[in-house]
N, C-alpha and C positions, 0 to 999 in steps of 0.2 A: 554231225548227224542229223538224218531228217527227223523229225516228230512220227511219233508214232502212229500219231491219227492223220495226218497228210500220206503217210506211206501206206493207210490202211485202207483210205478213201481211193486211192491210184487202184490198188490191188481190187479192191470192192467192186470200182466202176468198170473195170476190165471182166471181173467173172461176173457183173450181169449180162454185158455185152457178148459171152460167152455162152451163156443159159441161153438167150435170145438166137443166138446162131444157131446154137445144138437143135433147140427147137424146130427151126424150120428144114434143118439138113438132115437130124440124124431121126430113122425111127423109133417109135416108143416101145418102152420096154414091155417084153410079154408076159415074164415071169418077175416075180417078188425077190429079190436078193437075199439068202439065207444068211442071217446074222445072231449073234448068241450074245447074253447079256442087253444091258442098255441100248440103244442108238445113241448115235455119235450126236456131241452136244456142241462142239467146235467146227465151226462153218470152216470150209475150205479156204477163205479169203483170211481169217484168221490163223490158219497154219502156213498159210503162202508168207503173210506179214512178219509173223515171230521168224520162219527161217530166214529171211532177208536184214531183218533187223538185226540177227544174230553177228551177219557179216561189217555190220554198220557201228556195231557196238566194240569195246576195247577188251572183249572176253576172248580166250585161247580155245575153251571148250564151250560146246553146245551144252552139256551137263550142267555145269557151272552158272551159266547165261540163263535157261531154263529155269533152274531149282534156284538160283540166287537173285536174279534179276526179275524175270517177267509173273513169277508166283510170287514173291515179297511186294513188287513196285507197280506190278500191271494189273492188279488184280480187279481194279475199277474198269479197267479198259475191255481186259477177259473174262468177265464172270462165270463163265464156264469152262475154268480150264482144267485139264485132265493131268494125269499123273506120267511121270516122263517117261516112263515105260511103255504109256498107251501113247504118247504123241510120237514115239520114234516108230512106232507102227503105223502111223499117219502120213508119216512123211512121204511114202511112196506112192501114197494115193493123190499126190499133186505135182506128182513128177511133171505129166504131160502139159498140166496147168502151168507150170512156173514155164516149162519149154516154149509156149506157145506165148506167154507174158514177154519174156526175152525177144522172140523173134520180133513179134509184136515194136519193141522199143530198139530197133535196131538203128543206126545211125543210115543217112543217104551217103551215096556214093557219088563224088565229085567230080569223079576221074581221077584222081591220085589218092592211092591206097596204099598200104603198107601189109606185109605178111611176115610172122615168125613165128615161132614154137618154144613151148618152154617145159620141162620137166615136172611132174608131179608124183614127187616119191609116196610109196606107200609104206615103207618100213625099211630100217636100218639096213645097211649092205650086210653086218654080220648076220640078218637074221632071212636073210634071203631064204636057205635051205629050207627053212621051218614053217614059212608063210603057208598060208593056207587060203584065207579070205579071197586073194584075187590070182589066185594058180591057174584059173582057165582063162583070164582076162590081161590081166598084166605082163610086161615083158623086162627083161634087161637091156640095156643100152648104155654107151658114154655120149658125154657130150665133154663142153672146156669146163666143167665142173668137175668133171669125172664119174665115174660109174653111176649108175642108180637102178632101181628096180620100181615099174611101175607104167604112169603111162604119159604120154606128150596130150600138152594143151596147144594145137594150134589156134591162130587168132588171126584175122585179117580187120585192118582198122582204116579210118578215114582221116586225114589232116586233121581234124578236132579230137581225134584221141577215141572218137565212139565204134564200139562193135560193129563191124558189118556181117560177119559168120565167124563159127566157131566149130571146132570138131577135137572128140577125146579119141585118141588111138593108142594101143601098143606101145610103149616105150620104144621098141625096137623098130618102129616103122619107119621108115625112108620121110623126110620133111617133104618131098615132091610128091607124095601119093595121095595123101587127101588134100594139095590143092587142086587136083583134076574137081573133086566136086564143091569145093569151097567158092570156087570162080564162077560156080551157075548160081552165087547168091545177088543175081541182079549187078555186076561188078561189068566197068567200062572203065577204059583209060589206061595209065600208066599203071604197074603193080611192082612196088619197090621191096626187091627181097636181097638176102646175105649170099653167100658162096654155098652155102647147102642147097640153094635151090637152084643150081647152076644145070640146067638140060637143056639140050638142042630140042629135041624132040617136043617136052612140053612147050617149049614157046611159040612151036610152029603151033600146036592143039591151042593154045590160049589165045595167038593171032586170030585163029580161024573163030572163034568168039568174041573179039573186038578189044583183047586185052592184051597189053604189049607188057610182059616181063622183064622189068630190068634188074640188071645184078652187078656186081662187081666182080670181075672174072678174076683168077687165078693169075701167077705172074706168070707160068708156062702156055699160057692162053692169049690166043688174040685178043689183042683190046676190040672193045665193044663202039662203034659209033655212034656217040651220044652229045646231044643239043647241051648248050649249057645250062639249061634249067633241067636237063635231067642228072647232070653232074650234082649241081646244088642240090637238090630234091632227094638224089642218094646219099647223100651226106646228113640229109636229117631222119635216114631210114631209123636212127636211134631213137627216136621217139616210139617204135615200138618197146624198144627197152625200158623206156619210160614206162609205158604203161604197164608193161608184164610187171617193173618192181613196186608201182602202185597196186597192181592186183593181190602181190604177195604180201605188201606190208600193212593192207588197210582191210583185208579179208582174210580169211582161213583157206581158200582156195586151196592150200596143200597141206594136210597131216596126216598121221598114221593111225589113227585110231579109227579108223571104219571098220564097222561090221558085216556089211553085206555092200553088195556093188550096186544097190537100187540106194541105197543114202549116199553111195558116193557121188551116184548121178546128181543125186538132189545138192548135194552140199557145192557141186561144182556151178551148177547152173545159178543156183541162189548167189553164188559169190560174184557171178559175172552180171547179173540183176543190179546187185549192190554196187557195182563198180560204173555199169552204166546209168545209175540214178544220182552218182556225184554230181557237184554242180559245176567244179573244177577238175578237169583232166588235163593231161598232158597233149599237148597242142604244136602245132607247125604255123607261124605267124606268119601267113603270105603275101599280108599287105604291107609287112614290114621289107620282107625278101625283095618287091616290087619296088618300093620306096629306095632301097639300097641298090637296085640294077642289077640286083641277083639274079632275078627271076624274067627273064624278057619275055616268056612264053607260059600264057596263061591256057588252061583249058575250058 
């Protein structure tokens, strides 16, 4: 786990750059926002730091993390802590900042990328009919793990395991649908996917953007003509499965305790940031593949 001081310095440096950019690109406020009670004392950088630190901890619920760890052991680091209920209200105010921070720390595309999706359940299947929090947003769908109700998290990573793009969609969304929007994230070269992304039209559209979509075809389809390097890297597509496993075991990106859609969004983005800040990530050792003559062609 990254030290809380190091994490805060990273967040606060970004916030200072953002405020400088905002001062030169945004119009000044003409009215003073109406507030009730005392003005906020917890700085946005502190709120963001606590949200990300939760996903780097071993706590499974944010309430326990805040009340039993932050309020007990981090009083010196955060001298102006607020109550838990007040902090929950502050979450949605930093959603845009968290999203900008995540985009600013995306990895660089090297010409070798991998794409996949994973489910984010919001309730047990027995409670689908009575679930109300995400009734207007979530969807019911089936994966290789069975039926679920919730959302899908679509990810694109590079060979180093770094995130290049993400999107959250209702659970009943076709995996190929968000790929068109994700492909605009400065991607180029080869994009390796599973059979769920098979689409001739999508492949042609991506080719027009300089992206070569490569997937393993079904048994009743004509095989694609692949180079030796593409066949090797297609087998290495399981790296994104390792990334998803790391994301779900090291962070609390998936749980069923959300009480609002905004807090769900904050939780997902904070979890992705916590993963992106990991020092070691699942990766493909391209130099080792070259040494073994398994990868004769590199981009």
